[in-house]
py3Dmol code that shows the C-alpha trace and the ligand (Angstrom):
import py3Dmol

protein = """\
ATOM      1  CA  UNK A   1     -76.270   7.632   6.314  1.00  0.00           C
ATOM      2  CA  UNK A   2     -79.035   6.347   4.136  1.00  0.00           C
ATOM      3  CA  UNK A   3     -81.455   4.140   6.111  1.00  0.00           C
ATOM      4  CA  UNK A   4     -83.951   2.248   3.992  1.00  0.00           C
ATOM      5  CA  UNK A   5     -86.777   0.060   5.256  1.00  0.00           C
ATOM      6  CA  UNK A   6     -88.077  -2.428   2.727  1.00  0.00           C
ATOM      7  CA  UNK A   7     -90.954  -4.889   2.750  1.00  0.00           C
ATOM      8  CA  UNK A   8     -89.231  -8.151   1.975  1.00  0.00           C
ATOM      9  CA  UNK A   9     -85.948 -10.018   2.122  1.00  0.00           C
ATOM     10  CA  UNK A  10     -86.012 -10.241  -1.697  1.00  0.00           C
ATOM     11  CA  UNK A  11     -86.225  -6.469  -2.013  1.00  0.00           C
ATOM     12  CA  UNK A  12     -83.435  -6.033   0.533  1.00  0.00           C
ATOM     13  CA  UNK A  13     -81.200  -8.511  -1.275  1.00  0.00           C
ATOM     14  CA  UNK A  14     -81.723  -6.971  -4.711  1.00  0.00           C
ATOM     15  CA  UNK A  15     -81.172  -3.413  -3.462  1.00  0.00           C
ATOM     16  CA  UNK A  16     -77.935  -4.395  -1.701  1.00  0.00           C
ATOM     17  CA  UNK A  17     -76.727  -6.494  -4.648  1.00  0.00           C
ATOM     18  CA  UNK A  18     -77.284  -3.566  -7.002  1.00  0.00           C
ATOM     19  CA  UNK A  19     -75.069  -1.337  -4.849  1.00  0.00           C
ATOM     20  CA  UNK A  20     -72.272  -3.914  -5.020  1.00  0.00           C
ATOM     21  CA  UNK A  21     -72.916  -4.600  -8.721  1.00  0.00           C
ATOM     22  CA  UNK A  22     -72.568  -0.898  -9.588  1.00  0.00           C
ATOM     23  CA  UNK A  23     -69.144  -0.827  -7.935  1.00  0.00           C
ATOM     24  CA  UNK A  24     -67.998  -3.965  -9.799  1.00  0.00           C
ATOM     25  CA  UNK A  25     -69.304  -2.606 -13.119  1.00  0.00           C
ATOM     26  CA  UNK A  26     -67.535   0.739 -12.609  1.00  0.00           C
ATOM     27  CA  UNK A  27     -64.281  -0.814 -11.356  1.00  0.00           C
ATOM     28  CA  UNK A  28     -63.802  -4.415 -12.544  1.00  0.00           C
ATOM     29  CA  UNK A  29     -60.714  -4.898 -10.346  1.00  0.00           C
ATOM     30  CA  UNK A  30     -62.354  -3.547  -7.202  1.00  0.00           C
ATOM     31  CA  UNK A  31     -61.942  -4.892  -3.670  1.00  0.00           C
ATOM     32  CA  UNK A  32     -65.150  -6.111  -2.023  1.00  0.00           C
ATOM     33  CA  UNK A  33     -65.390  -6.621   1.718  1.00  0.00           C
ATOM     34  CA  UNK A  34     -67.600  -9.602   2.477  1.00  0.00           C
ATOM     35  CA  UNK A  35     -69.623 -10.759   5.451  1.00  0.00           C
ATOM     36  CA  UNK A  36     -70.997 -14.120   6.521  1.00  0.00           C
ATOM     37  CA  UNK A  37     -74.243 -14.869   8.347  1.00  0.00           C
ATOM     38  CA  UNK A  38     -77.652 -15.503   6.845  1.00  0.00           C
ATOM     39  CA  UNK A  39     -78.485 -11.850   6.082  1.00  0.00           C
ATOM     40  CA  UNK A  40     -76.265 -11.445   2.972  1.00  0.00           C
ATOM     41  CA  UNK A  41     -77.103 -14.851   1.418  1.00  0.00           C
ATOM     42  CA  UNK A  42     -79.861 -13.363  -0.781  1.00  0.00           C
ATOM     43  CA  UNK A  43     -77.523 -10.590  -1.876  1.00  0.00           C
ATOM     44  CA  UNK A  44     -74.916 -13.205  -2.847  1.00  0.00           C
ATOM     45  CA  UNK A  45     -77.536 -15.158  -4.802  1.00  0.00           C
ATOM     46  CA  UNK A  46     -78.400 -12.000  -6.759  1.00  0.00           C
ATOM     47  CA  UNK A  47     -74.718 -11.397  -7.552  1.00  0.00           C
ATOM     48  CA  UNK A  48     -74.438 -15.021  -8.702  1.00  0.00           C
ATOM     49  CA  UNK A  49     -77.444 -14.499 -10.991  1.00  0.00           C
ATOM     50  CA  UNK A  50     -75.891 -11.337 -12.455  1.00  0.00           C
ATOM     51  CA  UNK A  51     -72.690 -13.249 -13.100  1.00  0.00           C
ATOM     52  CA  UNK A  52     -74.480 -16.222 -14.655  1.00  0.00           C
ATOM     53  CA  UNK A  53     -76.441 -13.968 -17.013  1.00  0.00           C
ATOM     54  CA  UNK A  54     -73.233 -12.231 -18.111  1.00  0.00           C
ATOM     55  CA  UNK A  55     -74.172  -8.924 -16.506  1.00  0.00           C
ATOM     56  CA  UNK A  56     -71.253  -8.956 -14.080  1.00  0.00           C
ATOM     57  CA  UNK A  57     -67.679 -10.149 -14.345  1.00  0.00           C
ATOM     58  CA  UNK A  58     -65.782 -10.999 -11.161  1.00  0.00           C
ATOM     59  CA  UNK A  59     -62.619 -12.259 -12.872  1.00  0.00           C
ATOM     60  CA  UNK A  60     -60.534  -9.321 -11.651  1.00  0.00           C
ATOM     61  CA  UNK A  61     -62.377  -8.683  -8.382  1.00  0.00           C
ATOM     62  CA  UNK A  62     -60.601  -9.191  -5.082  1.00  0.00           C
ATOM     63  CA  UNK A  63     -62.352  -9.914  -1.815  1.00  0.00           C
ATOM     64  CA  UNK A  64     -61.517  -9.556   1.851  1.00  0.00           C
ATOM     65  CA  UNK A  65     -63.748 -11.251   4.383  1.00  0.00           C
ATOM     66  CA  UNK A  66     -64.469  -9.706   7.728  1.00  0.00           C
ATOM     67  CA  UNK A  67     -63.727 -12.528  10.088  1.00  0.00           C
ATOM     68  CA  UNK A  68     -63.039 -16.169  10.808  1.00  0.00           C
ATOM     69  CA  UNK A  69     -63.505 -18.471  13.774  1.00  0.00           C
ATOM     70  CA  UNK A  70     -60.385 -19.443  15.642  1.00  0.00           C
ATOM     71  CA  UNK A  71     -59.091 -22.932  15.048  1.00  0.00           C
ATOM     72  CA  UNK A  72     -61.409 -24.018  12.226  1.00  0.00           C
ATOM     73  CA  UNK A  73     -59.456 -25.081   9.131  1.00  0.00           C
ATOM     74  CA  UNK A  74     -60.729 -23.982   5.678  1.00  0.00           C
ATOM     75  CA  UNK A  75     -62.284 -27.364   4.935  1.00  0.00           C
ATOM     76  CA  UNK A  76     -64.355 -27.340   8.126  1.00  0.00           C
ATOM     77  CA  UNK A  77     -67.991 -26.860   7.123  1.00  0.00           C
ATOM     78  CA  UNK A  78     -68.496 -24.263   9.858  1.00  0.00           C
ATOM     79  CA  UNK A  79     -65.553 -22.109   8.821  1.00  0.00           C
ATOM     80  CA  UNK A  80     -66.378 -18.827   7.158  1.00  0.00           C
ATOM     81  CA  UNK A  81     -64.079 -19.727   4.263  1.00  0.00           C
ATOM     82  CA  UNK A  82     -66.261 -22.788   3.635  1.00  0.00           C
ATOM     83  CA  UNK A  83     -69.437 -20.676   3.944  1.00  0.00           C
ATOM     84  CA  UNK A  84     -68.207 -18.190   1.349  1.00  0.00           C
ATOM     85  CA  UNK A  85     -67.091 -20.937  -1.050  1.00  0.00           C
ATOM     86  CA  UNK A  86     -70.562 -22.471  -0.809  1.00  0.00           C
ATOM     87  CA  UNK A  87     -72.654 -19.305  -0.898  1.00  0.00           C
ATOM     88  CA  UNK A  88     -70.744 -17.137  -3.347  1.00  0.00           C
ATOM     89  CA  UNK A  89     -67.305 -18.038  -4.661  1.00  0.00           C
ATOM     90  CA  UNK A  90     -68.379 -21.333  -6.281  1.00  0.00           C
ATOM     91  CA  UNK A  91     -71.228 -19.494  -8.037  1.00  0.00           C
ATOM     92  CA  UNK A  92     -69.265 -16.629  -9.624  1.00  0.00           C
ATOM     93  CA  UNK A  93     -66.159 -16.371 -11.784  1.00  0.00           C
ATOM     94  CA  UNK A  94     -63.918 -14.926  -9.056  1.00  0.00           C
ATOM     95  CA  UNK A  95     -60.345 -16.226  -8.918  1.00  0.00           C
ATOM     96  CA  UNK A  96     -60.208 -18.078  -5.584  1.00  0.00           C
ATOM     97  CA  UNK A  97     -56.615 -16.835  -5.138  1.00  0.00           C
ATOM     98  CA  UNK A  98     -58.044 -13.323  -4.954  1.00  0.00           C
ATOM     99  CA  UNK A  99     -60.311 -14.160  -2.004  1.00  0.00           C
ATOM    100  CA  UNK A 100     -58.863 -13.438   1.417  1.00  0.00           C
ATOM    101  CA  UNK A 101     -59.640 -14.176   5.065  1.00  0.00           C
ATOM    102  CA  UNK A 102     -57.814 -13.577   8.299  1.00  0.00           C
ATOM    103  CA  UNK A 103     -56.305 -16.947   9.231  1.00  0.00           C
ATOM    104  CA  UNK A 104     -58.065 -18.226  12.344  1.00  0.00           C
ATOM    105  CA  UNK A 105     -55.548 -21.049  12.583  1.00  0.00           C
ATOM    106  CA  UNK A 106     -52.503 -18.766  12.724  1.00  0.00           C
ATOM    107  CA  UNK A 107     -50.340 -19.355  15.775  1.00  0.00           C
ATOM    108  CA  UNK A 108     -50.067 -15.668  16.636  1.00  0.00           C
ATOM    109  CA  UNK A 109     -53.438 -14.037  15.986  1.00  0.00           C
ATOM    110  CA  UNK A 110     -52.172 -10.550  16.834  1.00  0.00           C
ATOM    111  CA  UNK A 111     -49.432 -10.859  14.203  1.00  0.00           C
ATOM    112  CA  UNK A 112     -52.015 -12.342  11.804  1.00  0.00           C
ATOM    113  CA  UNK A 113     -54.211  -9.275  12.369  1.00  0.00           C
ATOM    114  CA  UNK A 114     -51.348  -6.966  11.477  1.00  0.00           C
ATOM    115  CA  UNK A 115     -50.629  -9.020   8.362  1.00  0.00           C
ATOM    116  CA  UNK A 116     -54.295  -8.871   7.315  1.00  0.00           C
ATOM    117  CA  UNK A 117     -54.470  -5.084   7.715  1.00  0.00           C
ATOM    118  CA  UNK A 118     -51.305  -4.778   5.620  1.00  0.00           C
ATOM    119  CA  UNK A 119     -52.845  -7.011   2.978  1.00  0.00           C
ATOM    120  CA  UNK A 120     -56.003  -4.874   2.788  1.00  0.00           C
ATOM    121  CA  UNK A 121     -53.852  -1.783   2.472  1.00  0.00           C
ATOM    122  CA  UNK A 122     -51.684  -3.364  -0.220  1.00  0.00           C
ATOM    123  CA  UNK A 123     -54.827  -4.123  -2.223  1.00  0.00           C
ATOM    124  CA  UNK A 124     -55.647  -0.402  -2.117  1.00  0.00           C
ATOM    125  CA  UNK A 125     -58.373  -0.621   0.548  1.00  0.00           C
ATOM    126  CA  UNK A 126     -61.946  -1.791   0.250  1.00  0.00           C
ATOM    127  CA  UNK A 127     -64.175  -0.231  -2.407  1.00  0.00           C
ATOM    128  CA  UNK A 128     -67.426  -1.608  -1.056  1.00  0.00           C
ATOM    129  CA  UNK A 129     -67.973  -3.367   2.251  1.00  0.00           C
ATOM    130  CA  UNK A 130     -70.935  -5.675   2.856  1.00  0.00           C
ATOM    131  CA  UNK A 131     -72.013  -5.933   6.488  1.00  0.00           C
ATOM    132  CA  UNK A 132     -74.583  -7.744   8.580  1.00  0.00           C
ATOM    133  CA  UNK A 133     -75.241  -6.937  12.218  1.00  0.00           C
ATOM    134  CA  UNK A 134     -75.320  -9.163  15.280  1.00  0.00           C
ATOM    135  CA  UNK A 135     -78.154  -8.994  17.815  1.00  0.00           C
ATOM    136  CA  UNK A 136     -75.652  -7.311  20.149  1.00  0.00           C
ATOM    137  CA  UNK A 137     -74.764  -4.720  17.480  1.00  0.00           C
ATOM    138  CA  UNK A 138     -71.522  -6.338  16.379  1.00  0.00           C
ATOM    139  CA  UNK A 139     -70.160  -5.846  12.873  1.00  0.00           C
ATOM    140  CA  UNK A 140     -67.720  -8.513  11.784  1.00  0.00           C
ATOM    141  CA  UNK A 141     -66.995  -9.939  15.216  1.00  0.00           C
ATOM    142  CA  UNK A 142     -66.394  -6.565  16.874  1.00  0.00           C
ATOM    143  CA  UNK A 143     -68.256  -7.265  20.094  1.00  0.00           C
ATOM    144  CA  UNK A 144     -69.606  -4.644  22.544  1.00  0.00           C
ATOM    145  CA  UNK A 145     -66.660  -3.008  24.285  1.00  0.00           C
ATOM    146  CA  UNK A 146     -65.471   0.174  25.981  1.00  0.00           C
ATOM    147  CA  UNK A 147     -63.549   1.163  22.868  1.00  0.00           C
ATOM    148  CA  UNK A 148     -63.645   0.772  19.102  1.00  0.00           C
ATOM    149  CA  UNK A 149     -60.655  -1.405  18.182  1.00  0.00           C
ATOM    150  CA  UNK A 150     -59.251  -0.264  14.871  1.00  0.00           C
ATOM    151  CA  UNK A 151     -56.936  -3.135  13.960  1.00  0.00           C
ATOM    152  CA  UNK A 152     -57.787  -6.681  12.894  1.00  0.00           C
ATOM    153  CA  UNK A 153     -57.644  -8.529  16.191  1.00  0.00           C
ATOM    154  CA  UNK A 154     -58.516 -11.715  18.070  1.00  0.00           C
ATOM    155  CA  UNK A 155     -61.807 -11.626  20.012  1.00  0.00           C
ATOM    156  CA  UNK A 156     -63.655 -13.577  22.664  1.00  0.00           C
ATOM    157  CA  UNK A 157     -67.221 -14.038  21.434  1.00  0.00           C
ATOM    158  CA  UNK A 158     -70.124 -12.817  23.527  1.00  0.00           C
ATOM    159  CA  UNK A 159     -72.591 -15.333  24.928  1.00  0.00           C
ATOM    160  CA  UNK A 160     -75.389 -13.811  22.774  1.00  0.00           C
ATOM    161  CA  UNK A 161     -73.258 -14.312  19.640  1.00  0.00           C
ATOM    162  CA  UNK A 162     -72.513 -17.915  20.563  1.00  0.00           C
ATOM    163  CA  UNK A 163     -76.242 -18.508  21.123  1.00  0.00           C
ATOM    164  CA  UNK A 164     -77.206 -16.786  17.854  1.00  0.00           C
ATOM    165  CA  UNK A 165     -74.645 -18.735  15.828  1.00  0.00           C
ATOM    166  CA  UNK A 166     -75.374 -22.090  17.499  1.00  0.00           C
ATOM    167  CA  UNK A 167     -78.042 -22.719  14.842  1.00  0.00           C
ATOM    168  CA  UNK A 168     -75.266 -23.422  12.342  1.00  0.00           C
ATOM    169  CA  UNK A 169     -73.664 -26.063  14.580  1.00  0.00           C
ATOM    170  CA  UNK A 170     -74.796 -29.447  15.859  1.00  0.00           C
ATOM    171  CA  UNK A 171     -74.729 -28.215  19.427  1.00  0.00           C
ATOM    172  CA  UNK A 172     -73.935 -24.953  21.185  1.00  0.00           C
ATOM    173  CA  UNK A 173     -70.832 -26.589  22.648  1.00  0.00           C
ATOM    174  CA  UNK A 174     -69.392 -26.876  19.146  1.00  0.00           C
ATOM    175  CA  UNK A 175     -69.468 -23.091  18.567  1.00  0.00           C
ATOM    176  CA  UNK A 176     -65.933 -21.698  18.827  1.00  0.00           C
ATOM    177  CA  UNK A 177     -65.503 -19.204  21.673  1.00  0.00           C
ATOM    178  CA  UNK A 178     -62.843 -17.202  19.855  1.00  0.00           C
ATOM    179  CA  UNK A 179     -62.432 -15.579  16.474  1.00  0.00           C
ATOM    180  CA  UNK A 180     -60.374 -13.045  14.568  1.00  0.00           C
ATOM    181  CA  UNK A 181     -62.061 -10.018  13.066  1.00  0.00           C
ATOM    182  CA  UNK A 182     -61.291  -7.055  10.883  1.00  0.00           C
ATOM    183  CA  UNK A 183     -61.328  -4.024  13.167  1.00  0.00           C
ATOM    184  CA  UNK A 184     -63.393  -0.880  12.955  1.00  0.00           C
ATOM    185  CA  UNK A 185     -60.488   0.901  11.194  1.00  0.00           C
ATOM    186  CA  UNK A 186     -60.555  -1.127   7.979  1.00  0.00           C
ATOM    187  CA  UNK A 187     -64.364  -1.269   7.988  1.00  0.00           C
ATOM    188  CA  UNK A 188     -64.671   2.511   8.298  1.00  0.00           C
ATOM    189  CA  UNK A 189     -61.949   3.006   5.666  1.00  0.00           C
ATOM    190  CA  UNK A 190     -64.133   1.289   3.040  1.00  0.00           C
ATOM    191  CA  UNK A 191     -65.194   3.796   0.398  1.00  0.00           C
ATOM    192  CA  UNK A 192     -68.771   2.551   0.472  1.00  0.00           C
ATOM    193  CA  UNK A 193     -70.666   0.388   2.940  1.00  0.00           C
ATOM    194  CA  UNK A 194     -73.921  -1.526   2.633  1.00  0.00           C
ATOM    195  CA  UNK A 195     -75.369  -3.133   5.756  1.00  0.00           C
ATOM    196  CA  UNK A 196     -78.221  -5.616   5.481  1.00  0.00           C
ATOM    197  CA  UNK A 197     -80.423  -6.822   8.320  1.00  0.00           C
ATOM    198  CA  UNK A 198     -83.709  -8.642   8.413  1.00  0.00           C
ATOM    199  CA  UNK A 199     -86.073 -10.126  10.948  1.00  0.00           C
ATOM    200  CA  UNK A 200     -88.065  -8.803  13.889  1.00  0.00           C
ATOM    201  CA  UNK A 201     -85.287  -9.955  16.254  1.00  0.00           C
ATOM    202  CA  UNK A 202     -82.994  -7.272  14.784  1.00  0.00           C
ATOM    203  CA  UNK A 203     -85.502  -4.411  15.160  1.00  0.00           C
ATOM    204  CA  UNK A 204     -84.366  -3.263  18.577  1.00  0.00           C
ATOM    205  CA  UNK A 205     -80.659  -3.300  17.768  1.00  0.00           C
ATOM    206  CA  UNK A 206     -81.286  -1.438  14.492  1.00  0.00           C
ATOM    207  CA  UNK A 207     -82.964   1.377  16.467  1.00  0.00           C
ATOM    208  CA  UNK A 208     -80.091   1.503  18.937  1.00  0.00           C
ATOM    209  CA  UNK A 209     -77.336   1.309  16.340  1.00  0.00           C
ATOM    210  CA  UNK A 210     -78.625   3.843  13.850  1.00  0.00           C
ATOM    211  CA  UNK A 211     -80.915   6.144  15.832  1.00  0.00           C
ATOM    212  CA  UNK A 212     -79.118   6.095  19.199  1.00  0.00           C
ATOM    213  CA  UNK A 213     -75.838   7.583  20.375  1.00  0.00           C
ATOM    214  CA  UNK A 214     -72.514   6.430  18.949  1.00  0.00           C
ATOM    215  CA  UNK A 215     -71.312   3.998  21.565  1.00  0.00           C
ATOM    216  CA  UNK A 216     -68.730   1.174  21.465  1.00  0.00           C
ATOM    217  CA  UNK A 217     -71.239  -0.925  23.406  1.00  0.00           C
ATOM    218  CA  UNK A 218     -73.116  -0.959  20.089  1.00  0.00           C
ATOM    219  CA  UNK A 219     -70.221  -1.194  17.639  1.00  0.00           C
ATOM    220  CA  UNK A 220     -72.351  -0.696  14.501  1.00  0.00           C
ATOM    221  CA  UNK A 221     -73.305   2.796  15.746  1.00  0.00           C
ATOM    222  CA  UNK A 222     -69.955   4.103  14.463  1.00  0.00           C
ATOM    223  CA  UNK A 223     -71.305   3.672  10.925  1.00  0.00           C
ATOM    224  CA  UNK A 224     -73.472   6.754  11.490  1.00  0.00           C
ATOM    225  CA  UNK A 225     -70.412   8.908  10.769  1.00  0.00           C
ATOM    226  CA  UNK A 226     -69.270   7.055   7.639  1.00  0.00           C
ATOM    227  CA  UNK A 227     -69.691   9.282   4.555  1.00  0.00           C
ATOM    228  CA  UNK A 228     -71.267   6.639   2.291  1.00  0.00           C
ATOM    229  CA  UNK A 229     -73.277   3.996   4.107  1.00  0.00           C
ATOM    230  CA  UNK A 230     -76.610   2.473   3.124  1.00  0.00           C
ATOM    231  CA  UNK A 231     -78.439   0.488   5.774  1.00  0.00           C
ATOM    232  CA  UNK A 232     -81.246  -1.744   4.491  1.00  0.00           C
ATOM    233  CA  UNK A 233     -83.689  -3.339   6.898  1.00  0.00           C
ATOM    234  CA  UNK A 234     -86.623  -5.630   6.359  1.00  0.00           C
ATOM    235  CA  UNK A 235     -88.667  -6.746   9.356  1.00  0.00           C
ATOM    236  CA  UNK A 236     -89.736  -9.944   7.588  1.00  0.00           C
TER     237      UNK A 236
END
"""
ligand_1 = """\
16
GLP
C -71.868 -13.436 12.529
C -70.861 -12.677 11.674
C -71.307 -11.257 11.409
C -72.760 -11.253 10.992
C -73.610 -11.794 12.106
C -75.097 -11.738 11.844
O -71.658 -13.280 13.890
N -69.554 -12.660 12.225
O -70.484 -10.673 10.418
O -73.172 -9.955 10.650
O -73.208 -13.144 12.280
O -75.543 -12.934 11.305
P -76.968 -13.167 10.680
O -76.990 -12.396 9.408
O -77.023 -14.634 10.441
O -77.958 -12.682 11.667
"""
view = py3Dmol.view(width=600, height=400)
view.addModel(protein, "pdb")
view.setStyle({"model": 0}, {"cartoon": {"style": "trace"}})
view.addModel(ligand_1, "xyz")
view.setStyle({"model": 1}, {"stick": {}})
view.zoomTo()
view.show()
């Protein structure tokens, strides 16, 4: 594991974007795993700039997002599909048909999880996975648990996650209580991983996740045993 501390969000974003950009440049039809949340927004802006300036071409790139809230249709402004359209897909030349999410509106979320894992496999697996981290150590929406769940699966969100994500909603009561998330299996199967985190409120969980024991109560700690992971943290 490579753990890098940087001095600003700009530096963090550029460093992470360059890792992703190198993969896209080397393999134009690569599969990128994408995350939502505020942490990767700067990274996505950098990728958009590279695309705009002609430095990067996303026309053959495929993407698989980590997670989606349950019951929010794609056109709902709080859905992760909407977030990605706004923050990345509309700014780069990716074919929208090549961008994938687990369907949080599927009737049978367990079956949907199986379908999503099969899709990722059929695409040849993820070449580079972008991750953020929740204040409770979650990656995707893999919440603290007694086990690491490998498959894409439905989850009940932790109270701390609901509180943290309430800032994106009009009121905390509007935050969905359930979601579907890629499991630890597909995340760990990514050939390369870059995790970005910023802010003093993430300092404690970063210590626990990357300098503490591997423990499903801190799901991100499993990344310590991935062969190619870069963790970038900026306190500001
Ligand atoms: C959400 C997402 C995670 C993300 C986390 C952190 O819960 N499901 O994938 O890492 O938020 O968000 P932020 O970067 O806004 O702190």
